[in-house]
C-alpha positions in Angstrom: 32.1 -112.5 -14.0 33.5 -111.2 -17.2 31.7 -111.7 -20.5 34.6 -113.9 -22.0 34.3 -116.2 -18.9 30.6 -116.5 -19.4 31.0 -117.3 -23.0 33.6 -119.9 -22.2 31.3 -121.6 -19.6 28.4 -121.7 -22.1 30.7 -123.2 -24.7 31.9 -125.8 -22.2 28.3 -126.7 -21.3 27.3 -127.0 -25.0 30.3 -129.3 -25.6 29.3 -131.5 -22.7 25.8 -131.8 -24.1 27.0 -132.7 -27.6 29.4 -135.3 -26.3 26.7 -137.0 -24.1 26.7 -140.8 -24.5 24.3 -142.1 -27.2 21.1 -143.8 -26.2 21.7 -147.6 -26.0 19.1 -149.8 -27.7 19.1 -153.6 -27.5 17.4 -155.6 -30.3 16.0 -159.1 -30.1 15.8 -159.4 -33.9 18.3 -158.4 -36.7 15.7 -156.2 -38.4 14.8 -154.4 -35.2 18.5 -153.6 -34.8 18.4 -152.4 -38.4 15.4 -150.2 -37.7 17.1 -148.7 -34.7 20.2 -147.8 -36.7 18.1 -146.3 -39.5 16.0 -144.2 -37.3 18.4 -143.5 -34.4 21.4 -142.5 -36.4 24.3 -141.2 -34.4 22.1 -140.6 -31.3 21.9 -144.3 -30.6 24.2 -147.2 -29.9 22.6 -150.5 -31.1 23.3 -153.9 -29.6 22.1 -156.6 -31.9 21.7 -159.5 -29.4 20.9 -162.1 -32.1 23.9 -161.0 -34.2 24.3 -160.6 -38.0 23.2 -163.9 -39.6 21.6 -165.2 -36.4 18.2 -166.8 -36.3 15.8 -164.9 -34.0 13.5 -168.0 -33.9 16.3 -169.9 -32.1 17.5 -167.1 -29.9 17.2 -167.4 -26.1 18.6 -164.6 -23.9 21.7 -165.6 -21.9 23.0 -163.8 -18.7 25.3 -161.7 -20.8 22.4 -160.6 -23.0 20.4 -159.7 -19.9 23.2 -157.4 -18.7 23.2 -155.7 -22.1 19.5 -155.2 -21.9 19.6 -153.9 -18.4 22.2 -151.3 -19.5 19.9 -150.1 -22.4 17.2 -147.5 -22.5 15.0 -149.6 -24.8 14.7 -153.2 -25.9 13.1 -153.7 -29.3 11.3 -157.0 -30.0 9.5 -158.0 -33.2 6.4 -159.1 -31.3 3.4 -161.1 -32.6 4.5 -164.1 -30.5 7.9 -164.4 -32.2 9.7 -164.2 -28.8 8.1 -166.7 -26.5 10.2 -165.6 -23.6 9.1 -161.9 -23.8 6.7 -161.9 -20.8 9.4 -163.4 -18.6 11.9 -160.9 -19.9 9.6 -158.0 -19.1 9.3 -159.2 -15.6 13.1 -159.2 -15.3 13.7 -155.8 -16.9 11.7 -153.7 -14.5 13.2 -150.3 -15.4 13.8 -151.0 -19.1 11.1 -150.4 -21.7 10.5 -153.4 -24.0 8.8 -152.4 -27.2 7.0 -154.9 -29.4 7.5 -153.1 -32.7 5.0 -155.2 -34.6 2.2 -154.9 -32.1 0.2 -152.2 -33.9 0.8 -153.6 -37.4 -2.2 -155.5 -38.8 -1.6 -159.3 -38.7 -2.0 -162.0 -41.2 -3.1 -165.2 -39.4 -2.0 -168.7 -39.8 -5.0 -171.1 -39.6 -4.7 -174.6 -38.2 -4.3 -176.0 -41.7 -1.3 -173.8 -42.3 -3.1 -171.5 -44.8 -2.9 -167.7 -44.4 -6.0 -165.9 -43.3 -6.8 -162.3 -42.5 -7.1 -161.0 -39.0 -10.6 -161.7 -37.6 -11.4 -164.4 -40.1 -13.2 -167.5 -38.8 -10.3 -169.6 -40.2 -7.7 -167.5 -38.4 -5.5 -169.3 -35.9 -2.4 -167.5 -34.6 -0.7 -164.3 -35.9 1.9 -164.8 -38.5 5.0 -163.1 -36.9 6.8 -162.4 -40.1 5.3 -159.0 -40.6 8.7 -157.5 -41.7 8.3 -158.9 -45.2 5.9 -156.1 -46.0 7.5 -152.8 -47.2 4.5 -150.8 -45.9 4.8 -152.6 -42.6 8.5 -151.6 -42.3 7.6 -147.9 -43.0 5.0 -148.1 -40.2 7.5 -149.8 -37.9 10.1 -147.0 -38.5 7.6 -144.5 -37.0 7.0 -146.8 -34.0 10.7 -146.9 -33.3 11.0 -143.2 -33.8 8.3 -142.5 -31.2 9.8 -145.0 -28.8 13.3 -143.3 -29.1 11.7 -139.9 -28.7 10.0 -141.0 -25.5 13.5 -141.7 -24.0 15.2 -138.8 -25.7 12.8 -135.9 -26.2 15.5 -133.6 -27.5 16.0 -135.9 -30.4 12.4 -136.2 -31.4 12.7 -134.2 -34.6 15.7 -136.1 -35.7 14.1 -139.5 -35.1 10.9 -138.6 -36.9 12.9 -137.0 -39.7 15.1 -140.1 -40.1 12.0 -142.4 -40.1 10.4 -140.2 -42.8 13.6 -140.3 -44.9 13.9 -144.1 -44.4 10.3 -144.5 -45.5 10.9 -142.5 -48.7 13.9 -144.7 -49.5 11.7 -147.8 -48.9 9.1 -146.4 -51.3 11.7 -146.3 -54.1 12.8 -149.8 -53.2 9.2 -151.0 -53.3 8.8 -149.6 -56.8 11.9 -151.3 -57.9 10.7 -154.6 -56.4 7.4 -154.3 -58.2 9.2 -153.6 -61.5 11.5 -156.6 -61.1 8.8 -159.0 -60.0 6.6 -158.0 -62.9 9.0 -160.0 -65.1 7.6 -163.2 -63.6 4.7 -164.5 -65.7 1.3 -164.6 -64.1 1.3 -168.4 -64.1 4.6 -168.6 -62.3 3.7 -166.1 -59.5 3.6 -168.9 -57.0 6.1 -169.0 -54.2 6.9 -172.5 -53.0 8.8 -172.2 -49.7 9.9 -174.4 -46.8 7.3 -173.1 -44.4 4.8 -170.3 -43.8 7.2 -167.3 -43.7 6.4 -165.2 -46.7 2.7 -164.5 -46.5 3.1 -160.7 -46.1 5.5 -160.7 -49.1 3.0 -162.7 -51.1 0.2 -160.4 -50.3 2.1 -157.2 -51.1 3.6 -158.4 -54.4 0.7 -160.5 -55.6 2.1 -164.1 -55.3 0.4 -167.2 -54.2 2.2 -168.9 -51.3 2.6 -172.6 -51.2 4.3 -173.5 -48.0 5.7 -177.1 -48.0 4.3 -178.9 -45.0 6.4 -181.0 -42.7 9.8 -179.4 -43.1 10.1 -177.9 -39.6 11.4 -180.0 -36.7 8.1 -179.5 -34.9 6.1 -181.0 -37.8 5.6 -184.6 -38.9 7.3 -185.7 -42.1 4.9 -188.5 -42.7 4.7 -190.3 -46.1 1.1 -189.0 -46.5 2.3 -185.4 -45.9 5.1 -185.8 -48.4 2.8 -187.3 -51.0 0.4 -184.3 -50.6 3.4 -181.9 -50.9 4.6 -183.6 -54.1 1.1 -183.4 -55.6 0.7 -179.7 -54.7 4.1 -178.8 -56.3 3.3 -180.7 -59.5 -0.1 -179.1 -59.7 1.3 -175.6 -59.2 3.4 -175.9 -62.4 6.2 -173.8 -60.9 9.7 -174.1 -62.2 11.5 -173.7 -58.9 11.1 -174.0 -55.1 12.9 -171.9 -52.5 14.8 -173.1 -49.4 15.7 -170.6 -46.7 19.2 -169.4 -45.9 20.9 -171.1 -43.0 18.6 -174.1 -43.1 19.0 -177.7 -44.2 17.6 -178.0 -47.8 17.9 -181.8 -48.0 14.2 -182.5 -48.0 13.5 -179.7 -50.4 16.2 -181.0 -52.7 14.4 -184.4 -52.7 11.1 -182.7 -53.5 12.7 -180.7 -56.3 14.2 -183.9 -57.8 10.9 -185.8 -57.6 8.9 -183.0 -59.2 11.5 -182.0 -61.9 11.8 -178.5 -60.5 14.9 -176.5 -59.6 16.1 -175.7 -56.2 16.5 -172.0 -56.3 18.8 -169.6 -54.5 17.7 -169.6 -50.8 15.5 -166.8 -49.6 16.2 -164.8 -46.4 13.2 -165.3 -44.1 14.2 -163.5 -40.9 16.4 -160.6 -41.8 19.4 -162.8 -41.0 21.4 -162.1 -44.1 25.1 -161.1 -43.9 27.2 -158.5 -45.7 25.3 -156.8 -48.5 22.2 -158.9 -47.7 22.0 -157.7 -44.1 19.2 -155.5 -43.0 15.7 -155.1 -44.5 16.9 -153.4 -47.7 19.5 -156.1 -48.3 17.1 -158.9 -47.6 14.4 -157.6 -49.9 16.9 -157.0 -52.8 18.3 -160.5 -52.3 14.8 -162.1 -52.2 13.4 -160.2 -55.2 16.5 -161.0 -57.3 16.4 -164.7 -56.3 12.7 -165.0 -57.2 13.0 -163.1 -60.5 16.0 -165.2 -61.5 14.3 -168.5 -60.8 10.7 -167.7 -62.1 11.0 -165.1 -64.8 10.8 -166.2 -68.5 12.3 -168.0 -70.2 
């Protein structure tokens, strides 16, 4: 075989490798899809099963979703009990790896009375699944995703870990910006009154007190007694604004705002289900920080 022919074959082989199909990753949460894109880059194709703007709490896989997952190398879930169907899904997807991204991230716990507690506390009840509201948690999650991708694509290990490191550095800058913006909120106003217990990780990281309004979820009881306690707690807090969540009915919160002479602020994004510039973790955090600062900062 002549040398030119050998060179041609080597070039053809290299071209075939470079044009290999990207690794397909399916995500059961908008922010897990965001992580896969940030870490995987051009080496992955990401299928966001919930969809931009979709609510992961209300998502239940359909037959078409199962086909997408069966065609994927990885399925990324948030974990910590957010996806109640996950065990059934694992039994169905025999050959597909299902990764609970939040499994190794330390949990805050929700006690029976709805208050936040640390993991291992005697008051602890169930893990709070909203771990993605911590910037440090998202940096840690990026490495979890990088290692999961590298397990399926060892040749891309350096790229995945490098992307995770670069993403983490960008999040560090975002975290500094968030601290700077939220520092504009006076100490007495650093209380986050929200529809339900979804922002405990955010409150811990940015030094806010979380007041979750009881009885606003469909699963909870909106009794007159519960509403009276809520009104008393909001008045006692002295806050200027309360925060609904995007894509939810704010009718009850509006009633509470009227009764307590507070303002109904710009809705916060609780589950990474923002759209457009508010999509993804970075978009969500910027939106939430701006909404909180605008509502609570002096004057």
